[in-house]
C-alpha positions as CSV (number, residue, x, y, z in Angstrom):
1,M,114.4,91.5,86.8
2,A,112.7,94.4,87.8
3,T,110.7,96.2,84.5
4,L,111.6,99.7,86.3
5,S,114.7,101.2,87.2
6,S,116.2,104.6,88.6
7,N,116.2,105.7,84.8
8,S,112.5,105.1,84.6
9,T,110.1,108.2,84.3
10,D,108.0,109.4,86.5
11,A,105.4,108.9,83.8
12,Q,106.6,105.0,83.7
13,V,106.4,104.7,87.5
14,L,103.3,105.9,87.8
15,A,102.3,103.6,84.6
16,A,103.4,100.8,86.5
17,Y,101.6,102.0,89.6
18,D,98.1,102.1,88.1
19,D,98.9,99.1,85.7
20,N,99.8,97.0,88.7
21,A,97.2,97.9,91.7
22,S,94.7,95.1,90.9
23,Y,97.4,91.9,92.0
24,E,94.9,91.0,94.5
25,E,92.1,90.9,91.8
26,D,94.4,89.1,89.2
27,N,95.6,87.1,92.2
28,S,99.2,87.6,90.7
29,R,102.4,87.7,93.0
30,A,104.3,89.1,90.3
31,K,101.4,92.5,89.9
32,A,102.1,92.7,93.5
33,D,106.1,92.6,93.3
34,A,105.8,95.4,90.6
35,F,103.4,97.0,93.0
36,I,105.7,97.4,95.6
37,T,108.3,98.1,93.3
38,A,106.6,101.1,92.0
39,C,105.5,102.0,95.7
40,R,109.0,101.9,96.8
41,I,110.4,104.5,93.8
42,L,107.5,107.1,94.2
43,R,108.1,107.2,97.9
44,N,112.1,107.8,97.5
45,R,111.4,110.3,94.3
46,L,108.4,112.1,96.2
47,P,108.6,115.3,98.5
48,L,106.5,114.4,101.9
49,S,103.4,114.4,99.8
50,A,102.5,115.3,96.3
51,G,99.5,115.1,94.4
52,R,98.4,113.8,90.4
53,G,94.9,115.2,90.1
54,P,92.6,114.1,92.2
55,Q,95.0,112.1,94.3
56,T,97.5,112.4,96.7
57,F,100.5,110.3,97.7
58,T,102.5,110.6,100.7
59,R,105.6,108.8,102.1
60,E,103.2,107.1,104.6
61,S,100.4,106.6,102.2
62,L,102.7,104.3,99.9
63,Q,104.2,102.7,103.1
64,A,100.8,101.8,103.9
65,E,100.4,100.4,100.1
66,I,103.9,98.7,100.6
67,E,102.7,96.8,103.3
68,A,99.1,96.2,102.4
69,A,100.6,93.9,99.4
70,Q,103.7,92.8,101.2
71,R,101.0,91.0,103.7
72,W,98.7,89.8,100.2
73,K,102.0,88.2,99.2
74,D,102.2,86.8,102.3
75,A,98.8,85.0,102.3
76,H,99.4,83.7,98.9
77,P,102.4,81.7,99.0
78,A,103.6,80.9,95.4
79,T,103.8,77.8,93.4
80,T,106.8,77.5,92.4
81,G,110.5,77.2,93.9
82,S,110.3,81.1,94.1
83,G,108.7,83.5,96.7
84,S,108.6,83.6,100.3
85,G,111.0,80.7,100.5
86,R,108.8,79.2,103.4
87,V,109.0,75.5,103.4
88,R,105.3,73.4,103.7
89,Y,105.8,69.9,104.3
90,L,103.3,67.1,105.5
91,S,103.7,64.4,108.8
92,M,102.4,61.7,109.6
93,E,104.1,61.8,113.0
94,N,101.0,61.6,114.4
95,F,98.5,59.6,112.3
96,R,96.7,57.0,113.8
97,G,95.4,54.2,111.2
């Protein structure tokens, strides 16, 4: 279950955005999921463009962040039963010994 919701404050959403931006470095699908959630909430809450210090968010830049995280997740499938849902199997159909 996601830790962010409609009840989360802007400060909590921004903290989750920052805390989970290292999903690639940490090789963490859970962080990628949390990062995507934070991006989606920010995208929905912000006007067309908003800044925080030297950092500026736009809906387009947040959408690009979501797509990048989703591509990373697709390239790093879950090792447990949860995740992408893709099935992988070994076929010995054309094996010659």
